[in-house]
C-alpha positions in Angstrom: 0.0 0.0 0.0 1.6 3.3 -1.0 2.2 6.1 1.5 0.3 9.4 1.3 1.3 11.9 -1.3 3.7 14.6 -0.1 2.4 18.2 0.1 4.0 21.3 1.5 2.2 24.6 2.2 4.4 27.6 2.5 3.8 31.3 3.1 6.4 33.2 1.1 7.3 36.8 1.9 9.5 38.9 -0.3 10.7 42.0 1.5 9.8 45.6 0.5 11.7 46.7 -2.6 13.0 43.2 -3.3 14.1 42.7 -6.9 14.8 39.4 -8.8 13.7 37.4 -5.8 13.6 34.0 -7.5 15.3 33.0 -10.8 13.6 31.0 -13.6 13.0 27.3 -12.7 10.6 24.4 -12.8 9.3 22.6 -9.8 10.2 18.9 -9.4 6.8 18.1 -7.7 3.7 17.2 -9.7 1.8 20.4 -9.1 2.3 23.8 -7.5 -0.7 25.9 -6.6 0.1 29.6 -6.1 -2.1 32.4 -4.6 -0.6 35.9 -4.7 -2.2 39.1 -3.6 0.3 41.3 -5.3 2.0 40.7 -8.7 5.4 39.1 -9.2 4.8 35.5 -10.5 5.7 35.2 -14.2 5.4 32.1 -16.4 7.4 31.4 -19.6 5.3 30.7 -22.7 6.3 28.1 -25.3 7.6 30.9 -27.5 10.0 32.0 -24.8 8.1 35.2 -23.8 7.4 35.8 -20.1 3.8 36.5 -18.9 2.9 38.1 -15.6 0.2 36.1 -13.7 -2.9 37.7 -12.2 -2.7 38.8 -8.6 -5.9 38.6 -6.6 -6.3 41.0 -3.7 -9.8 39.6 -3.2 -8.5 36.0 -2.9 -10.5 35.0 -6.0 -7.7 33.6 -8.2 -4.9 31.0 -8.0 -2.3 29.7 -10.5 -1.8 26.0 -11.0 1.7 25.0 -12.4 2.5 21.6 -13.8 5.8 20.3 -12.4 8.6 18.0 -13.7 6.8 14.9 -12.5 3.8 15.7 -14.7 6.1 16.3 -17.7 7.7 12.9 -17.0 4.3 11.0 -16.5 3.0 12.4 -19.8 6.2 11.9 -21.8 6.3 15.6 -22.5 2.6 16.0 -23.6 2.3 18.4 -20.7 5.4 20.6 -20.1 6.6 21.6 -16.6 5.9 25.3 -16.2 9.1 27.4 -16.2 8.4 30.3 -13.9 10.1 33.1 -11.8 9.2 35.7 -9.3 9.9 39.4 -10.0 8.2 41.5 -7.4 6.8 44.8 -8.5 6.0 47.6 -6.1 7.3 49.0 -2.9 5.3 46.9 -0.5 6.2 43.4 0.7 4.9 40.6 -1.5 3.1 37.6 0.1 2.2 34.4 -1.6 0.7 31.2 -0.4 2.1 28.2 -2.2 1.1 24.5 -2.1 3.6 22.1 -3.5 2.1 18.6 -4.2 4.2 15.6 -5.0 3.6 11.9 -5.5 4.2 9.5 -2.6 7.8 8.5 -2.2 7.0 4.9 -3.1 4.6 5.7 -6.0 5.3 4.1 -9.4 6.4 7.0 -11.6 6.3 5.2 -14.9 5.5 7.4 -17.9 2.3 6.8 -19.8 2.2 4.2 -22.5 0.0 3.7 -25.6 -0.1 4.1 -29.3 -0.9 7.8 -29.1 1.7 8.6 -26.5 4.8 10.5 -27.6 8.1 8.6 -27.3 9.9 8.7 -24.0 12.5 11.4 -23.7 
């Protein structure tokens, strides 16, 4: 019987006037759910351009990012979201982030089938 999936909830605070707080990366987990009340999270599109994600001061919006595990499981049909944080503004930036990963003993074999892209 597999153990429970691993999740980590973090409150991240970027100090007032912080610039270039987190460089571009992908998360190794399956999914990352981000809620931000002030802007700063940017996601890289397939064409290489960076897009600033919506900030929700009224708590009505969150961003779901696919991680490296999802890219592996789908043989690249779903790409891990490359993202970075570039705070804007003079006030501190707060975000609530939930990282969700598979259980340590889960079978992480990529999908198979006639329509699946080849393993990378």
